C-alpha positions in Angstrom: 110.8 90.0 80.1 110.3 93.6 81.4 110.4 96.5 79.0 113.0 99.2 79.4 110.5 101.6 81.0 109.3 99.0 83.5 112.9 98.2 84.5 113.7 101.9 85.0 110.5 102.4 87.0 111.4 99.4 89.2 114.9 100.7 89.8 113.6 104.2 90.7 111.1 102.6 93.1 113.8 100.7 94.8 116.0 103.8 95.1 113.0 105.7 96.6 112.5 103.0 99.2 116.1 103.1 100.2 116.1 106.9 100.7 112.6 107.2 102.3 111.6 106.8 105.9 109.0 104.3 107.1 105.8 105.9 108.5 102.4 104.8 109.8 99.9 105.7 107.1 96.2 106.2 108.1 93.8 106.4 105.2 90.9 108.8 105.6 88.5 106.3 104.0 88.6 104.2 107.1 90.9 101.4 106.1 93.3 100.0 108.7 96.6 101.9 109.2 99.7 100.4 107.6 103.4 101.1 107.2 104.7 102.7 104.0 107.6 104.8 102.8 107.5 108.6 102.8 110.1 111.1 101.6 110.0 114.7 102.9 111.9 116.6 100.2 113.6 119.8 101.3 111.5 122.9 100.6 112.3 126.6 100.4 110.3 129.8 100.5 108.6 130.7 97.2 110.0 134.2 96.4 107.5 134.7 93.5 104.5 134.9 95.8 104.6 137.6 98.4 101.5 136.3 100.3 103.0 132.9 101.2 105.4 133.5 104.1 106.5 130.0 104.8 107.8 127.2 102.6 105.2 124.5 101.9 105.7 121.1 103.4 105.7 118.2 100.9 105.4 114.5 101.4 106.2 112.1 98.6 104.8 108.5 98.4 105.3 105.6 96.1 102.2 104.9 94.1 102.8 101.1 94.1 102.4 101.1 97.9 98.7 102.2 97.7 96.4 105.1 97.0 97.0 108.5 98.6 94.2 111.0 99.0 93.6 114.4 100.6 92.8 114.1 104.3 94.9 111.0 104.7 97.3 111.1 107.7 100.8 109.9 108.2 102.7 109.6 111.4 106.4 110.1 111.5 108.6 110.5 114.6 105.6 110.5 116.9 103.8 113.4 115.0 100.8 113.1 112.8 100.5 115.1 109.6 97.4 115.6 107.5 97.7 115.6 103.7 95.8 118.6 102.2 96.4 119.0 98.5 97.9 117.1 95.5 101.2 118.8 94.5 102.6 116.6 91.7 102.1 113.1 90.3 104.2 111.0 88.0 104.4 107.3 87.0 106.2 106.3 90.3 105.4 108.8 93.0 102.7 111.2 94.2 103.5 114.3 96.2 101.0 116.1 98.5 101.2 119.2 100.6 100.8 118.5 104.3 100.0 120.4 107.4 102.8 120.8 109.9 101.7 120.7 113.6 
């Protein structure tokens, strides 16, 4: 029988999958490309930093679908985006900053 935390994590993962979009994920380590879920949360300009003029672009992935590293690429709607820097990580998801073409 699953613990309460495992059941909560499982439900959150299913909710993420329903809200996310499928993308083609291309690992930088040379493994074959595969399909996985990505969520692009809305971002807004950081008013606390006068040097960053544009909002950062974030891509969120489920950790249970595989590892995510800097320099990995995901393709969504015919455009490829390169992951640059880890933004946040929790028990269920990992969020990276990515470059917008």
